Structures are given as structure tokens and as C-alpha cells.
PADREN-67927 format. One record per residue (C-alpha): x, y, z; residue number from 1; residue in three letters. Coordinates in steps of 0.5 Angstrom, whole numbers, padded with zeros to 4 digits, m for minus. Layout:
BEGIN
@px = X	py = Y	pz = Z	nr = NUM	rest = ALA .
...
END
This chain:
BEGIN
@px = 0199	py = 0197	pz = 0216	nr = 1	rest = MET .
@px = 0200	py = 0201	pz = 0209	nr = 2	rest = GLN .
@px = 0196	py = 0206	pz = 0206	nr = 3	rest = GLN .
@px = 0190	py = 0203	pz = 0203	nr = 4	rest = MET .
@px = 0187	py = 0205	pz = 0196	nr = 5	rest = ASN .
@px = 0193	py = 0209	pz = 0194	nr = 6	rest = PRO .
@px = 0192	py = 0214	pz = 0188	nr = 7	rest = PRO .
@px = 0190	py = 0211	pz = 0182	nr = 8	rest = LEU .
@px = 0195	py = 0212	pz = 0176	nr = 9	rest = VAL .
@px = 0191	py = 0209	pz = 0171	nr = 10	rest = ARG .
@px = 0184	py = 0205	pz = 0171	nr = 11	rest = PRO .
@px = 0183	py = 0199	pz = 0167	nr = 12	rest = ALA .
@px = 0182	py = 0201	pz = 0160	nr = 13	rest = THR .
@px = 0177	py = 0195	pz = 0158	nr = 14	rest = ARG .
@px = 0174	py = 0189	pz = 0162	nr = 15	rest = PRO .
@px = 0176	py = 0182	pz = 0161	nr = 16	rest = VAL .
@px = 0171	py = 0176	pz = 0163	nr = 17	rest = ARG .
@px = 0173	py = 0169	pz = 0161	nr = 18	rest = SER .
@px = 0170	py = 0162	pz = 0163	nr = 19	rest = TRP .
@px = 0175	py = 0163	pz = 0169	nr = 20	rest = VAL .
@px = 0177	py = 0170	pz = 0170	nr = 21	rest = PHE .
@px = 0173	py = 0177	pz = 0171	nr = 22	rest = ASP .
@px = 0177	py = 0183	pz = 0171	nr = 23	rest = SER .
@px = 0171	py = 0186	pz = 0175	nr = 24	rest = ALA .
@px = 0174	py = 0183	pz = 0181	nr = 25	rest = GLY .
@px = 0179	py = 0189	pz = 0181	nr = 26	rest = TRP .
@px = 0173	py = 0194	pz = 0181	nr = 27	rest = ASP .
@px = 0174	py = 0197	pz = 0188	nr = 28	rest = GLY .
@px = 0178	py = 0192	pz = 0191	nr = 29	rest = PHE .
@px = 0182	py = 0194	pz = 0197	nr = 30	rest = PRO .
@px = 0189	py = 0196	pz = 0195	nr = 31	rest = LEU .
@px = 0195	py = 0198	pz = 0199	nr = 32	rest = ARG .
@px = 0201	py = 0202	pz = 0197	nr = 33	rest = ARG .
@px = 0206	py = 0196	pz = 0197	nr = 34	rest = ASP .
@px = 0202	py = 0191	pz = 0194	nr = 35	rest = ASP .
@px = 0205	py = 0187	pz = 0189	nr = 36	rest = ILE .
@px = 0201	py = 0184	pz = 0183	nr = 37	rest = VAL .
@px = 0204	py = 0178	pz = 0179	nr = 38	rest = ILE .
@px = 0200	py = 0177	pz = 0173	nr = 39	rest = SER .
@px = 0201	py = 0172	pz = 0167	nr = 40	rest = THR .
@px = 0198	py = 0168	pz = 0162	nr = 41	rest = TYR .
@px = 0196	py = 0161	pz = 0165	nr = 42	rest = PRO .
@px = 0202	py = 0156	pz = 0166	nr = 43	rest = LYS .
@px = 0208	py = 0161	pz = 0165	nr = 44	rest = CYS .
@px = 0211	py = 0160	pz = 0172	nr = 45	rest = GLY .
@px = 0205	py = 0164	pz = 0176	nr = 46	rest = THR .
@px = 0206	py = 0159	pz = 0182	nr = 47	rest = THR .
@px = 0213	py = 0159	pz = 0181	nr = 48	rest = TRP .
@px = 0213	py = 0167	pz = 0182	nr = 49	rest = MET .
@px = 0209	py = 0167	pz = 0187	nr = 50	rest = GLN .
@px = 0213	py = 0162	pz = 0191	nr = 51	rest = ARG .
@px = 0219	py = 0166	pz = 0189	nr = 52	rest = ILE .
@px = 0216	py = 0173	pz = 0191	nr = 53	rest = VAL .
@px = 0213	py = 0170	pz = 0198	nr = 54	rest = GLY .
@px = 0220	py = 0167	pz = 0200	nr = 55	rest = MET .
@px = 0223	py = 0174	pz = 0199	nr = 56	rest = LEU .
@px = 0217	py = 0177	pz = 0203	nr = 57	rest = VAL .
@px = 0217	py = 0173	pz = 0208	nr = 58	rest = PHE .
@px = 0225	py = 0172	pz = 0208	nr = 59	rest = GLY .
@px = 0224	py = 0165	pz = 0209	nr = 60	rest = SER .
@px = 0225	py = 0158	pz = 0205	nr = 61	rest = ALA .
@px = 0220	py = 0155	pz = 0209	nr = 62	rest = ALA .
@px = 0214	py = 0152	pz = 0205	nr = 63	rest = PRO .
@px = 0207	py = 0156	pz = 0205	nr = 64	rest = PHE .
@px = 0200	py = 0155	pz = 0202	nr = 65	rest = PRO .
@px = 0201	py = 0159	pz = 0196	nr = 66	rest = VAL .
@px = 0193	py = 0160	pz = 0195	nr = 67	rest = GLN .
@px = 0192	py = 0162	pz = 0202	nr = 68	rest = ASP .
@px = 0198	py = 0167	pz = 0202	nr = 69	rest = SER .
@px = 0197	py = 0170	pz = 0195	nr = 70	rest = SER .
@px = 0190	py = 0172	pz = 0194	nr = 71	rest = PRO .
@px = 0187	py = 0172	pz = 0187	nr = 72	rest = TRP .
@px = 0182	py = 0178	pz = 0185	nr = 73	rest = PRO .
@px = 0180	py = 0176	pz = 0178	nr = 74	rest = ASP .
@px = 0178	py = 0168	pz = 0180	nr = 75	rest = PHE .
@px = 0171	py = 0167	pz = 0179	nr = 76	rest = ARG .
@px = 0171	py = 0160	pz = 0182	nr = 77	rest = LEU .
@px = 0172	py = 0163	pz = 0189	nr = 78	rest = VAL .
@px = 0167	py = 0168	pz = 0192	nr = 79	rest = PRO .
@px = 0170	py = 0175	pz = 0191	nr = 80	rest = LEU .
@px = 0168	py = 0177	pz = 0198	nr = 81	rest = GLU .
@px = 0172	py = 0171	pz = 0201	nr = 82	rest = ALA .
@px = 0178	py = 0173	pz = 0197	nr = 83	rest = THR .
@px = 0177	py = 0180	pz = 0199	nr = 84	rest = THR .
@px = 0177	py = 0178	pz = 0207	nr = 85	rest = ALA .
@px = 0183	py = 0174	pz = 0206	nr = 86	rest = LEU .
@px = 0187	py = 0180	pz = 0203	nr = 87	rest = ALA .
@px = 0185	py = 0185	pz = 0208	nr = 88	rest = GLU .
@px = 0187	py = 0180	pz = 0214	nr = 89	rest = GLY .
@px = 0194	py = 0179	pz = 0211	nr = 90	rest = GLN .
@px = 0199	py = 0183	pz = 0215	nr = 91	rest = ALA .
@px = 0205	py = 0182	pz = 0211	nr = 92	rest = HIS .
@px = 0207	py = 0185	pz = 0204	nr = 93	rest = ARG .
@px = 0201	py = 0182	pz = 0200	nr = 94	rest = ARG .
@px = 0203	py = 0179	pz = 0193	nr = 95	rest = PHE .
@px = 0196	py = 0178	pz = 0189	nr = 96	rest = LEU .
@px = 0195	py = 0174	pz = 0183	nr = 97	rest = LYS .
@px = 0192	py = 0175	pz = 0176	nr = 98	rest = SER .
@px = 0191	py = 0172	pz = 0169	nr = 99	rest = HIS .
@px = 0189	py = 0179	pz = 0166	nr = 100	rest = LEU .
@px = 0193	py = 0183	pz = 0161	nr = 101	rest = PRO .
@px = 0196	py = 0189	pz = 0164	nr = 102	rest = PHE .
@px = 0191	py = 0194	pz = 0160	nr = 103	rest = ASP .
@px = 0185	py = 0190	pz = 0164	nr = 104	rest = ALA .
@px = 0188	py = 0192	pz = 0171	nr = 105	rest = LEU .
@px = 0188	py = 0198	pz = 0174	nr = 106	rest = PRO .
@px = 0195	py = 0201	pz = 0176	nr = 107	rest = VAL .
@px = 0196	py = 0205	pz = 0182	nr = 108	rest = HIS .
@px = 0201	py = 0209	pz = 0185	nr = 109	rest = GLU .
@px = 0207	py = 0205	pz = 0189	nr = 110	rest = GLY .
@px = 0204	py = 0198	pz = 0187	nr = 111	rest = ILE .
@px = 0209	py = 0193	pz = 0183	nr = 112	rest = LYS .
@px = 0207	py = 0189	pz = 0178	nr = 113	rest = TYR .
@px = 0211	py = 0183	pz = 0175	nr = 114	rest = ILE .
@px = 0209	py = 0179	pz = 0169	nr = 115	rest = HIS .
@px = 0212	py = 0172	pz = 0167	nr = 116	rest = VAL .
@px = 0213	py = 0170	pz = 0160	nr = 117	rest = ALA .
@px = 0214	py = 0163	pz = 0156	nr = 118	rest = ARG .
@px = 0214	py = 0161	pz = 0149	nr = 119	rest = ASP .
@px = 0206	py = 0160	pz = 0147	nr = 120	rest = GLY .
@px = 0208	py = 0153	pz = 0145	nr = 121	rest = ARG .
@px = 0210	py = 0151	pz = 0152	nr = 122	rest = ASP .
@px = 0205	py = 0155	pz = 0155	nr = 123	rest = ALA .
@px = 0199	py = 0151	pz = 0151	nr = 124	rest = ALA .
@px = 0203	py = 0144	pz = 0152	nr = 125	rest = MET .
@px = 0203	py = 0146	pz = 0160	nr = 126	rest = SER .
@px = 0195	py = 0148	pz = 0159	nr = 127	rest = PHE .
@px = 0193	py = 0142	pz = 0156	nr = 128	rest = PHE .
@px = 0196	py = 0138	pz = 0162	nr = 129	rest = ASN .
@px = 0193	py = 0143	pz = 0167	nr = 130	rest = HIS .
@px = 0186	py = 0142	pz = 0164	nr = 131	rest = LYS .
@px = 0186	py = 0134	pz = 0163	nr = 132	rest = ALA .
@px = 0187	py = 0133	pz = 0170	nr = 133	rest = ASN .
@px = 0181	py = 0137	pz = 0173	nr = 134	rest = TYR .
@px = 0177	py = 0133	pz = 0178	nr = 135	rest = THR .
@px = 0169	py = 0132	pz = 0176	nr = 136	rest = ALA .
@px = 0168	py = 0137	pz = 0182	nr = 137	rest = GLU .
@px = 0172	py = 0142	pz = 0178	nr = 138	rest = ALA .
@px = 0169	py = 0141	pz = 0172	nr = 139	rest = VAL .
@px = 0162	py = 0142	pz = 0175	nr = 140	rest = GLU .
@px = 0164	py = 0148	pz = 0178	nr = 141	rest = LEU .
@px = 0167	py = 0151	pz = 0172	nr = 142	rest = ILE .
@px = 0161	py = 0149	pz = 0168	nr = 143	rest = GLY .
@px = 0156	py = 0152	pz = 0172	nr = 144	rest = GLY .
@px = 0159	py = 0159	pz = 0172	nr = 145	rest = ILE .
@px = 0160	py = 0159	pz = 0165	nr = 146	rest = VAL .
@px = 0153	py = 0156	pz = 0163	nr = 147	rest = GLU .
@px = 0150	py = 0161	pz = 0168	nr = 148	rest = SER .
@px = 0153	py = 0167	pz = 0165	nr = 149	rest = ASP .
@px = 0149	py = 0170	pz = 0159	nr = 150	rest = PRO .
@px = 0156	py = 0172	pz = 0156	nr = 151	rest = LYS .
@px = 0157	py = 0164	pz = 0154	nr = 152	rest = PHE .
@px = 0150	py = 0160	pz = 0156	nr = 153	rest = GLY .
@px = 0153	py = 0154	pz = 0154	nr = 154	rest = HIS .
@px = 0158	py = 0149	pz = 0157	nr = 155	rest = VAL .
@px = 0165	py = 0148	pz = 0153	nr = 156	rest = PRO .
@px = 0169	py = 0142	pz = 0153	nr = 157	rest = ARG .
@px = 0173	py = 0143	pz = 0159	nr = 158	rest = LEU .
@px = 0177	py = 0137	pz = 0159	nr = 159	rest = VAL .
@px = 0182	py = 0136	pz = 0153	nr = 160	rest = PRO .
@px = 0184	py = 0129	pz = 0151	nr = 161	rest = THR .
@px = 0189	py = 0130	pz = 0146	nr = 162	rest = ASP .
@px = 0195	py = 0135	pz = 0146	nr = 163	rest = PRO .
@px = 0195	py = 0136	pz = 0139	nr = 164	rest = ALA .
@px = 0188	py = 0137	pz = 0138	nr = 165	rest = ALA .
@px = 0188	py = 0142	pz = 0144	nr = 166	rest = HIS .
@px = 0194	py = 0146	pz = 0141	nr = 167	rest = PHE .
@px = 0190	py = 0147	pz = 0135	nr = 168	rest = HIS .
@px = 0184	py = 0149	pz = 0139	nr = 169	rest = ASP .
@px = 0188	py = 0154	pz = 0142	nr = 170	rest = TRP .
@px = 0190	py = 0157	pz = 0136	nr = 171	rest = LEU .
@px = 0184	py = 0157	pz = 0132	nr = 172	rest = VAL .
@px = 0178	py = 0156	pz = 0138	nr = 173	rest = GLY .
@px = 0177	py = 0158	pz = 0145	nr = 174	rest = ASP .
@px = 0182	py = 0154	pz = 0149	nr = 175	rest = GLU .
@px = 0187	py = 0160	pz = 0149	nr = 176	rest = ASP .
@px = 0182	py = 0165	pz = 0151	nr = 177	rest = ALA .
@px = 0177	py = 0161	pz = 0155	nr = 178	rest = LEU .
@px = 0172	py = 0165	pz = 0152	nr = 179	rest = GLY .
@px = 0174	py = 0172	pz = 0152	nr = 180	rest = ASP .
@px = 0179	py = 0174	pz = 0146	nr = 181	rest = PRO .
@px = 0181	py = 0179	pz = 0151	nr = 182	rest = GLY .
@px = 0185	py = 0174	pz = 0155	nr = 183	rest = ALA .
@px = 0189	py = 0171	pz = 0150	nr = 184	rest = SER .
@px = 0196	py = 0169	pz = 0150	nr = 185	rest = PHE .
@px = 0197	py = 0174	pz = 0144	nr = 186	rest = PHE .
@px = 0193	py = 0180	pz = 0147	nr = 187	rest = THR .
@px = 0197	py = 0178	pz = 0154	nr = 188	rest = MET .
@px = 0204	py = 0179	pz = 0152	nr = 189	rest = GLU .
@px = 0202	py = 0185	pz = 0147	nr = 190	rest = LYS .
@px = 0199	py = 0188	pz = 0153	nr = 191	rest = SER .
@px = 0205	py = 0187	pz = 0158	nr = 192	rest = PHE .
@px = 0210	py = 0189	pz = 0152	nr = 193	rest = TRP .
@px = 0207	py = 0195	pz = 0151	nr = 194	rest = GLU .
@px = 0208	py = 0197	pz = 0158	nr = 195	rest = ALA .
@px = 0215	py = 0195	pz = 0159	nr = 196	rest = ARG .
@px = 0218	py = 0202	pz = 0160	nr = 197	rest = HIS .
@px = 0214	py = 0203	pz = 0166	nr = 198	rest = ASP .
@px = 0219	py = 0203	pz = 0172	nr = 199	rest = PRO .
@px = 0214	py = 0199	pz = 0177	nr = 200	rest = ASN .
@px = 0213	py = 0193	pz = 0172	nr = 201	rest = LEU .
@px = 0218	py = 0188	pz = 0171	nr = 202	rest = LEU .
@px = 0218	py = 0183	pz = 0166	nr = 203	rest = LEU .
@px = 0221	py = 0176	pz = 0167	nr = 204	rest = VAL .
@px = 0222	py = 0170	pz = 0163	nr = 205	rest = HIS .
@px = 0221	py = 0163	pz = 0164	nr = 206	rest = TYR .
@px = 0227	py = 0161	pz = 0160	nr = 207	rest = ASN .
@px = 0231	py = 0166	pz = 0165	nr = 208	rest = ASP .
@px = 0229	py = 0163	pz = 0171	nr = 209	rest = LEU .
@px = 0231	py = 0156	pz = 0169	nr = 210	rest = LYS .
@px = 0238	py = 0158	pz = 0166	nr = 211	rest = ALA .
@px = 0240	py = 0163	pz = 0172	nr = 212	rest = ASP .
@px = 0235	py = 0162	pz = 0178	nr = 213	rest = ARG .
@px = 0240	py = 0166	pz = 0183	nr = 214	rest = MET .
@px = 0241	py = 0172	pz = 0178	nr = 215	rest = GLY .
@px = 0233	py = 0173	pz = 0176	nr = 216	rest = GLU .
@px = 0231	py = 0172	pz = 0184	nr = 217	rest = MET .
@px = 0236	py = 0177	pz = 0186	nr = 218	rest = ARG .
@px = 0233	py = 0182	pz = 0180	nr = 219	rest = ARG .
@px = 0226	py = 0181	pz = 0183	nr = 220	rest = ILE .
@px = 0229	py = 0182	pz = 0190	nr = 221	rest = ALA .
@px = 0232	py = 0189	pz = 0187	nr = 222	rest = ASP .
@px = 0226	py = 0191	pz = 0184	nr = 223	rest = PHE .
@px = 0221	py = 0190	pz = 0190	nr = 224	rest = LEU .
@px = 0226	py = 0193	pz = 0194	nr = 225	rest = ASP .
@px = 0227	py = 0187	pz = 0199	nr = 226	rest = ILE .
@px = 0234	py = 0186	pz = 0202	nr = 227	rest = ALA .
@px = 0236	py = 0179	pz = 0203	nr = 228	rest = ILE .
@px = 0242	py = 0177	pz = 0208	nr = 229	rest = PRO .
@px = 0247	py = 0174	pz = 0203	nr = 230	rest = ASP .
@px = 0247	py = 0167	pz = 0207	nr = 231	rest = ASP .
@px = 0240	py = 0166	pz = 0206	nr = 232	rest = LEU .
@px = 0240	py = 0166	pz = 0198	nr = 233	rest = TRP .
@px = 0243	py = 0159	pz = 0197	nr = 234	rest = PRO .
@px = 0237	py = 0156	pz = 0201	nr = 235	rest = ASP .
@px = 0232	py = 0161	pz = 0198	nr = 236	rest = LEU .
@px = 0234	py = 0159	pz = 0191	nr = 237	rest = VAL .
@px = 0234	py = 0152	pz = 0192	nr = 238	rest = ALA .
@px = 0227	py = 0152	pz = 0195	nr = 239	rest = ALA .
@px = 0225	py = 0155	pz = 0188	nr = 240	rest = ALA .
@px = 0228	py = 0149	pz = 0184	nr = 241	rest = GLY .
@px = 0222	py = 0145	pz = 0181	nr = 242	rest = PHE .
@px = 0224	py = 0139	pz = 0184	nr = 243	rest = ASP .
@px = 0224	py = 0142	pz = 0191	nr = 244	rest = ALA .
@px = 0217	py = 0145	pz = 0190	nr = 245	rest = MET .
@px = 0214	py = 0139	pz = 0187	nr = 246	rest = LYS .
@px = 0217	py = 0135	pz = 0194	nr = 247	rest = ALA .
@px = 0213	py = 0141	pz = 0198	nr = 248	rest = ALA .
@px = 0207	py = 0140	pz = 0194	nr = 249	rest = ALA .
@px = 0203	py = 0138	pz = 0199	nr = 250	rest = ASP .
@px = 0205	py = 0144	pz = 0203	nr = 251	rest = ALA .
@px = 0205	py = 0149	pz = 0198	nr = 252	rest = LEU .
@px = 0198	py = 0147	pz = 0195	nr = 253	rest = LEU .
@px = 0194	py = 0144	pz = 0200	nr = 254	rest = PRO .
@px = 0188	py = 0145	pz = 0197	nr = 255	rest = ALA .
@px = 0190	py = 0143	pz = 0190	nr = 256	rest = ALA .
@px = 0186	py = 0136	pz = 0190	nr = 257	rest = GLY .
@px = 0180	py = 0140	pz = 0190	nr = 258	rest = ASP .
@px = 0181	py = 0142	pz = 0183	nr = 259	rest = ILE .
@px = 0186	py = 0137	pz = 0180	nr = 260	rest = TRP .
@px = 0187	py = 0129	pz = 0180	nr = 261	rest = GLU .
@px = 0193	py = 0128	pz = 0184	nr = 262	rest = GLY .
@px = 0193	py = 0135	pz = 0187	nr = 263	rest = GLY .
@px = 0199	py = 0139	pz = 0188	nr = 264	rest = GLY .
@px = 0204	py = 0134	pz = 0185	nr = 265	rest = ARG .
@px = 0199	py = 0134	pz = 0178	nr = 266	rest = THR .
@px = 0199	py = 0141	pz = 0178	nr = 267	rest = PHE .
@px = 0207	py = 0142	pz = 0179	nr = 268	rest = LEU .
@px = 0207	py = 0137	pz = 0173	nr = 269	rest = HIS .
@px = 0214	py = 0137	pz = 0169	nr = 270	rest = LYS .
@px = 0217	py = 0144	pz = 0169	nr = 271	rest = GLY .
@px = 0220	py = 0143	pz = 0162	nr = 272	rest = THR .
@px = 0220	py = 0146	pz = 0155	nr = 273	rest = ASN .
@px = 0220	py = 0143	pz = 0149	nr = 274	rest = GLY .
@px = 0215	py = 0137	pz = 0150	nr = 275	rest = ARG .
@px = 0211	py = 0140	pz = 0144	nr = 276	rest = TRP .
@px = 0216	py = 0138	pz = 0139	nr = 277	rest = ARG .
@px = 0214	py = 0131	pz = 0137	nr = 278	rest = ASP .
@px = 0207	py = 0132	pz = 0139	nr = 279	rest = LEU .
@px = 0204	py = 0138	pz = 0135	nr = 280	rest = TYR .
@px = 0202	py = 0138	pz = 0128	nr = 281	rest = ALA .
@px = 0206	py = 0141	pz = 0123	nr = 282	rest = ALA .
@px = 0201	py = 0146	pz = 0120	nr = 283	rest = PRO .
@px = 0199	py = 0148	pz = 0127	nr = 284	rest = ASP .
@px = 0206	py = 0150	pz = 0128	nr = 285	rest = LEU .
@px = 0206	py = 0154	pz = 0122	nr = 286	rest = ALA .
@px = 0200	py = 0157	pz = 0124	nr = 287	rest = LEU .
@px = 0203	py = 0159	pz = 0131	nr = 288	rest = TYR .
@px = 0209	py = 0162	pz = 0127	nr = 289	rest = ASP .
@px = 0204	py = 0166	pz = 0122	nr = 290	rest = ALA .
@px = 0201	py = 0169	pz = 0128	nr = 291	rest = ARG .
@px = 0207	py = 0171	pz = 0132	nr = 292	rest = VAL .
@px = 0209	py = 0174	pz = 0126	nr = 293	rest = ALA .
@px = 0203	py = 0178	pz = 0125	nr = 294	rest = ALA .
@px = 0201	py = 0180	pz = 0132	nr = 295	rest = GLU .
@px = 0208	py = 0181	pz = 0135	nr = 296	rest = PHE .
@px = 0213	py = 0186	pz = 0133	nr = 297	rest = THR .
@px = 0220	py = 0183	pz = 0132	nr = 298	rest = PRO .
@px = 0223	py = 0185	pz = 0139	nr = 299	rest = GLY .
@px = 0217	py = 0182	pz = 0143	nr = 300	rest = LEU .
@px = 0217	py = 0175	pz = 0138	nr = 301	rest = ALA .
@px = 0224	py = 0174	pz = 0140	nr = 302	rest = ALA .
@px = 0223	py = 0176	pz = 0148	nr = 303	rest = TRP .
@px = 0217	py = 0171	pz = 0148	nr = 304	rest = VAL .
@px = 0221	py = 0165	pz = 0145	nr = 305	rest = GLU .
@px = 0228	py = 0166	pz = 0148	nr = 306	rest = LYS .
@px = 0227	py = 0171	pz = 0154	nr = 307	rest = GLY .
@px = 0232	py = 0176	pz = 0156	nr = 308	rest = ARG .
@px = 0238	py = 0173	pz = 0157	nr = 309	rest = LEU .
@px = 0238	py = 0170	pz = 0150	nr = 310	rest = ALA .
@px = 0236	py = 0177	pz = 0147	nr = 311	rest = THR .
@px = 0236	py = 0183	pz = 0151	nr = 312	rest = SER .
@px = 0233	py = 0187	pz = 0157	nr = 313	rest = ASP .
@px = 0226	py = 0188	pz = 0154	nr = 314	rest = PRO .
@px = 0226	py = 0196	pz = 0156	nr = 315	rest = ARG .
@px = 0232	py = 0196	pz = 0151	nr = 316	rest = ALA .
@px = 0228	py = 0193	pz = 0146	nr = 317	rest = ALA .
@px = 0226	py = 0198	pz = 0140	nr = 318	rest = PRO .
@px = 0220	py = 0195	pz = 0138	nr = 319	rest = ASP .
END
């Protein structure tokens, strides 16, 4: 068993509480020195990274239940006591999930942090599919949490019906931040970019995972100090492919049917980029470009759109 509660390097610098995420879940959460925290904006490759990291930790390409294997402390839809018990009962090296910006997470000595980025237009498109397929039970659960929270006090429209309208609301309404601007796509990417020189933080891009899955998986293993036998790599890389994950959706996401119609096969929708090109309105695409120019540095803007392989390593970027 690893040392519990490793020394705190930096506490979270601000709280985040959206309809679905609450940074208070990390307050006092029992941590271990070798924990791995995977934190992304939604629909940017979170489950993909959990699958990859899990295979590296377990040293096996066999499917495993992702939600039961990777506790999520800031998730409001599951009682924190249950998440804590799940995490404390795990004997393997833990890989925890989060959808919080880096500055809303506590930083502890020895813990490794991985962030996955994706072009915001693709993230918004995937987020539309994610929300559009909520089950009635999921809508009732989320709605009840939001309505009972004095910060909100009303139930938002949780199931969008049009991807173009959703993208507009994602840009100018609550669809991006889910009720808390501190959880927005733009805030998330700026937070991790500003911390990109931290040796215990690794920035990974969705595009790079698609372009060179083997190379990126080896890069992740090196960052986590995990040695994988050469003859095992082909199996791990093949199992991390989208088609392989979708084929194993029932094993990877056995409880997904509680939240999405069609279960894991709906959650693992297409895994492609660029589906927004013929759907979003030109004024909204111009507004997205304007927000990127106003809120991101040139280096961050290039990274978010293209990734490391098409630009440069984030740690080498001057801005």
C-alpha cells in the first residue's frame, strides 16, 4: 500500500461547482503518492485515456469496467462516500478521473496529472451527442441536483435537440460550463496550459492519439514510469483503438445504460473530428475564432486546434 495523503504542494486555488461537477469532492479525499489524476474537459478523450492508463497499470489488454476502476471525486451524481469507498478499496495503482481545471485541483507530491485536449468545436459536437442521449432517469437525477442547489435553483434544458443551436449556446450560454464559468472549455485549457512546465503534468492531445497511438501510449507509459514488455505493446495499442473499444463497450462501460440510451455503444459514439463543419452556423464559427484569439495565447490556440505533433511540445512553447 502506498503512502496515504502525500504532502500538499499546492491547494486548489478556487472552487468549481457546476451542475455535474463539484471540486469540494477533493477536499480531504484520501490520496496516495503514486496516484494518477486524469482531468479533461468533457468529451476530449477522458474514457480513452482511462482505458489506456488502466491497461498500462494492469499490464493487460483485457477489458475492465472503467467507471469502477477509475473513481471520480468531483462527480455529483454519485455520493462522495461511495466514491471514497471505491477508491480506498483498490489495491492497484489508482487512476482517478476529473473534469476540473488544474487550478481547481489540489497538487500533491508524487501524484501524476494527465490532461487531454481537443479542438473545442469537436468537443462541443461530441458533447451534444452525449447530452442528447440522456435517459429519462439521468435527466431526473441531474435536474434534482441542480434544482436543490441554491447556486442554481432552476432546472436547465438538459437534452439538446439541434447540434448548431447547442454550439451557439455552448459559446454564449451555459452549455459549455454547465452553470459555472470556472468549468468552461476555455478556462480548462488555459489552466492546464499555464501549468505545462510542471514535471508531474503531461499534456496529451486527441489528434495525436489518433495520428500515432503507439507513440503517445509509450510517451504516457514513460511519464508514469511504467515498463511494458515489448511483446505486449501491439495488444495494448490495438485494444485502445476506437473500434476495439466500441466492440468491448458492454465490458468497459457496463453501467452506461443508466445514463445514456443505448449504453456504452452510444457513449462511444464515433470518435472522429470535423463533424461540425457542415452543421455549425458561420457566425458562430466566427465567434469561436474570436474567443480563441481573445482568450488563448497563439501557442495555446495552435495546441488546442492541432496538437503536439502538428506544432511542438507544449513545454517548448514560449507562450
